[in-house]
C-alpha positions in Angstrom: -7.6 59.9 55.6 -10.1 57.2 55.0 -10.0 54.0 57.1 -9.7 50.7 55.3 -10.5 48.5 58.3 -12.7 45.8 56.7 -13.6 44.1 60.0 -15.3 47.2 61.6 -18.8 47.3 60.3 -18.0 47.6 56.6 -21.3 46.1 55.6 -19.6 43.8 53.0 -21.1 40.4 52.3 -17.8 38.5 52.0 -19.2 35.0 51.4 -21.3 36.4 48.5 -18.3 38.4 47.2 -16.2 35.2 47.2 -18.9 33.2 45.4 -19.1 35.9 42.7 -15.4 36.0 42.3 -15.3 32.2 42.0 -18.0 32.3 39.3 -16.1 35.0 37.5 -12.9 33.0 37.5 -14.7 29.9 36.3 -16.4 31.8 33.5 -13.1 33.3 32.4 -11.4 29.8 32.6 -14.1 28.0 30.6 -14.5 30.9 28.2 -10.8 30.8 27.4 -10.9 27.0 26.9 -13.9 27.3 24.6 -12.3 30.0 22.5 -9.0 28.1 22.2 -11.0 24.9 21.2 -12.9 26.9 18.6 -9.7 28.3 17.2 -8.1 24.8 17.0 -11.2 23.5 15.2 -11.2 26.4 12.8 -7.4 26.0 12.1 -7.9 22.3 11.4 -11.0 22.6 9.2 -10.3 25.8 7.3 -6.8 25.2 6.1 
């Protein structure tokens, strides 16, 4: 069975992984806010 011990020489760059994850979460958050804002503007101006 494969070992999942992350501390023993896994070669992962955890600080870079965490920065990438934070950027992804920020992109999803702001993308969602932008889409909701666009839908609100469209609802107000197209009706």
